[in-house]
N, C-alpha and C positions, 0 to 999 in steps of 0.2 A: 335180555337185553338184546341177544344175538350177537354174531361176529362182530369184531371190532376191526375197522381197518383205519389206524391211526394216521395213515399217510394222507388220507381222506381230509383230516383236520384242517380246518384254516383255506381249504381249496373253494374256489367259486366253480359253483355248479348251475347249469342252466337244464329245467324239465320242461319241455313243451307238453300240451295237453294236461297241463299241472291241476287244473280247476277241480278235479274228481277222479274217483277211480283208482286205477294203476298208477297214473303220474301223479296226483295227489300223494299217495302212500309212498312212493319213490322220492318226493320231495322230502317228506317227513323223515324218510330215512337218512338221508344225505345230511339234512338238520342234525340228525342224533349223531351223526359221526363228527360233527364240529365244522360242518361246511357252510359255507355262504351260499344261499340258493335262491336262483330267480326261477319264478313259474311264470309260465305265458298260457293264455286260454282266451276264450271268448266271451265266457261268462264272468261279468264285474264281481257280480256279488260273491260267487263262488270262490274265485280268485284272492278276495278280499278276507274271506274265511279262512281259508288255506295258508295265506300270509300272515296273518294273525297266530295262527297255530305256529307257524315258523318260528316267529318272534318268541313264542312261548317254551319253545324246545330249546333254543340254542340261542347265543349271543354274537355269531359270528355276522349274522345280517340276512336279510330276507327282502325281496323284491318281487311283488306282483305286476305285472304288466297285461292289460288286455292287448292282444294281438292275434290276427289271423295269420295262421303259417302259410296260407296259400296267397299270400300277400306279399311281397318282396318288399316294398315300400316300410310295411310294418315292421317287417324283421330287422331292416337296417336300422330303423329307430328304437328298437330293443337293444339291439347289439351296442348302440351309443349310450344308450342309458345305464345299461348293465356294468358297461365298462367305467363308467364315470361315478357309478354309486357304490357297485360293490368290487370292481378292479378286474384284470384280464380273465378270461373264462380257461378254465381248467378240463372241464367235463361237460359235455353235451348229450343229454337224453332226448333226442328227437323221437318222442311218444304221442305226438297229435295225429290222430286219426281217429278210424272206426267205421261204424256203419256196415258191420258185417254179416246182416243177418240173410238169410237166404232168401234169393229172386230167383225163380228158374228163367234160364236166358229166354226163351221163347217169350216173356213179359218183360224183359228187361228194355228199359227205353233209352235212347240215347242220354238224355239228361242226365239220369240215374247214374249211368256208365261213367260218363264224365267227372260227376259230382264226386264219386267213390276214389276213382284213380287220381283225381286231383287232391282229395281230401287227404291221401295216405301217402300214395307214391310222389305226387309232384311236390306235396307239403314237406317233405321228407327231404327231397334235394334242394327247396329254396333255404329250408332252414339250417341245412349242412353249410351251403354257400355262403350263407352270410356270416357263419360262426368260424368257418375253416381258416379263413386267412390269419386271424389273430391265433390260432393255436398253431399254424405253420410257421408264423414269423417267431412264435416262442419256442418252437421245435420239440414242443412236448403237449400232452394231452391224451384224453380218449373220448372217443363218439359211440354212443350205444344207440342204435336203431331199433325201431319196433317192429317187428314182422309179426308172423301168426303161424299157427299149426295151418291155419287156411292156405298160406302159400307153402307149405311143404306137402298135405295132402288133399287131394280132392274131394269133394263134398263137404255138407255141412254150414255153407256160406253163399253168397253169390259168385258168379264167375267174376263180376268186377273187384270183388275184394281179394280173391284169391290171386287176381292175375296184378294187382295192384301190391299186395303183399309180397309173392315172387319178384316182383320189379325191385322192392326193397331189399329184398336178400341179394341178389344180384349187384343192384348199386353198392351195397356195403361190401360185397368181397371185392369188387372192382376198385372201389375208392381204398379199400385197405390196402391194396397191392400198390395203389399209385402214390401213397403218401407213407409207405412204410417207412423208408430209408430219412424220413424227416421227421422222426418223432413222434407220430401221432399213432395211434393205434384205433382201428374200426372194428365193432363186432356189432351182432344183431342178436336180440332176443326173441323168441317165438314162443309166446304162452299159448296154451289150449285154451279152454272155456275157463274163465275167471270168474269170481263171485263178485260183481260190481253192483252200484247202484243200478246201472241201468239192465243188469241182467236179471235183477230182482223183480224191476218193473216188467221186462219184457217176456220174462220165461216163467211160464206155469210152474208150481212145484212137480208136477208130475213130469214135465219137459225137463226140469233141472235133472231129477234123480234117473232119467236114460242118460243124458250127457254125462253125468257123472260115472254112469255105470260104462260108459264106453271109454272111460279113461282105465288103463290099468290097475292106477293104484285108487282107483274107487272113489273119487271125490273130485268136484270142483277145485280149483286151484282159487288162491285168495290174493289179494294184491300185495301182501307182503313176500308171498313166493317168487314175486318177478321183482321186487324192489330189492331183495335179497342177491338174487342173482345180476342184479345190475349193479350194485355196490360192488359186486366181484369183479364185474368187467371192467368196471372204472379204476379201480383200485390197482395197485403194484402186484397184489396176490396175482392177478393173470398178466405180467408184464410181458410174457413170452406169448401170447395170444392175440392174433389180430385176423381179421376175415372170416371169422367162425359165426355161425350159429349156435347159439344155448338154446336147446327146447325146453322149456318150462313147463311141460305138458303132460305130468302125471305117467308120464311111458308112452302116451297116444302115438306119439312118433318114436319109434324104435328101429333104428339102421344098423 
């Protein structure tokens, strides 16, 4: 069953990018802790499936909302619905993003660059900005942002993705310092290569084996690895931790 974080029981948690992969598994992990979970994403059918799972896991409540995290108006609407249907938010997992596959910079287009930065860095900013006022008003809460090994080490992704994730890391640190005296903690998760549906589709077996071998622990990560780390950062188990990056990368980043 894994570690139990009893303080998460009854909390209201928001997970963006929650329709599949790491986000969906993180939502399930919070539901197993007894939290009410709202999942946001762009794929309505996938969100409906995840939300049905969440209802089956616990009885604290679950809500699936179709929302593009690059759309401030959509996020504002989500804040209102979550507040009215689940209650004030205690934990925000700002996980929307992606498109980290390598593109040589010499072939990078302005359109793709803007899309990747918008979908990762700008989406994180807009998501946090939407939910932060409620957390500050209550003087409590935890925010966990989604970074990446790509934002820590060069190579293995596009420059656009690396720059966006490095931006998420600095945004996280800056925000953590800014709100530390107001009861809100802010930390980042930086996964290495994780075995998700997208990875399975785009990465041939021989490539997956080579990528796994590049991690000192000799395997790809699983969504559960990231979900467990997120629970820790969201819970009172990490009550004296803020502004930090937790590398969930099989030893890929050793400082």
